[in-house]
Phi, psi and omega in degrees: 000353180255031177289128182299139176256146177284105182234038179288167181295323183292322180294331180278337177085164181286337180301322180300315182293322178297315177297320180294314179294321177299317177296320179293320177298316178297321180294313178293321176298323177295321178295310181293324179292323175296320177294323178294321177297317179294324178291321178293323176296319180296319184282332184280344179067029178086018181273343180286134180300145183294330180294317179295321178298315180297319178297318178295318178298319179296321176297320177297311181297321178295321179294320178295316179296319179296319181294317179292319179295326176296320180291322182290336177294339182272353179292125182286137176284143181230112181290099185286349179292344177266000182245163172291153178293146182279151172298163186298315180295316180293329181295329183290325183259007185298321176301323176294323179296316180294325178294316178295322178301318185279335188253335184242306185298333181298336180263358181270138181302142184292336178297333177273318185293319190271012173294333181279355185300315176300322180290322176297322178291319178295329176281353180075023184251012184290345174258013177242314181225155177259168177301326178294319176298319180294322178294323176296324174298320179295319178295317181295319179293329178286342179279341182296314176301324179294318180293321177294320180292324177294323177295318179295321177298318179293329183271319188243352183060042177236128181210125179233116184296321183294322178290324180295315181294321178295318178298318178296320180295317181290322181291334180293343180269358181299314177302325178294319177296318179299321180294317178297321181292321178294323178294320178296318178297320181295319180294320176297320180292319178297316179296329181287321187270343185300315178297326180294313181293323178293324177295317178301310185295321180295317179297320180293319181293317179291339177278355175114355179281157174279176187293320181297317177294322178296318178295324179297316179293322178295324177292321180291323186260342186283169180287154177291152179153182182295327180294323176298320178294324180291323177290330174295322177292326176297316179300317180297319180290321179296320183284342177278357177095008179288144179300144186297323181296316178296324179297312180288331176294317175295323176301314178297324180289325181291318184275321176055055174232143187297321181296319181284329176294325176296317177296317180297316180297320178295316178298317180294317178297321179295320179293320182291324181271351178079021182276177180279140181279341184301303179299326180294313180292324178295319177293321178296319179296319179293320179295316179295325178292320178295318178296325177295317177294324178294320178295321178296320176296320178298316179296322179294324180285332180280343185299311179299326180292320179290337179279351182295317182297311177296327178297313184289321187276332188235311189283311182299318177297324180291320178297318179294322179294320179293316179295318181294320179298317178297314180296321180294318180296320176298321180295319179295319179297320181292320180293323182289328180280000000 
């Protein structure tokens, strides 16, 4: 679903730009015309007929509505039934994201927009958002500091351009941080589920099934998660007639984890040499299980070190305050007696 689309200026035609400019002119004209009407009313002292005022206001509102509707007509439709469901927070602002995608991102070179495609794929979101959607999210997030600064200016009459630009620059990196966090969560889930799937596949292969049938049973019986989706893609590629070596090589490129690259390398070497997959998969399953136990031991050993900061910053000061208060009260009682 993340196949790049040809969205250059030439393919969209000059008519798109004419509609956009016309809508913006009508919108700006309506704003300035409305300001002129209010100024004329203030200077006339109520001498302008109410019918004329109502007519002018109606023209302004109609121009603004027409300009906005002209802009909304250029928003490209996106069939979401072919994509993964959006998170709740992202679903609320998705119409704005699509609007920015169709009106601003469409004119940005694809060499810049599609730089985020590998990171979106590593995060497992290539069936949820496209690189164009992600770039629109970056633009939208950079606008929030500007809106906040305008609110502060209306309330306190304070406005600093350098702070606004700095805030916009920092806010534009929030989608990147969100993408990194999603990638970390996906890797943790894959590492957690990998030994389970390897055990299923090993048992089925040693029981006499071929690799495709073993993966199918693992997908049917295994836990839900990103690894299950990846094995489904492997099944789809195998059933389409793609060579097995190429299928697993693409699997390793999609996930880009050292543990899975080791598994992919072992499977490819076994395929090239014509050896049995059973011992290879069994060795990989045992190694992944040992690595899982080592990670659990490492996390347990790191827990006391991570608790030092909360102890020093929060718990120790409170204990000292309580002890000091008790000692001080005893001292006051002794002095008073």
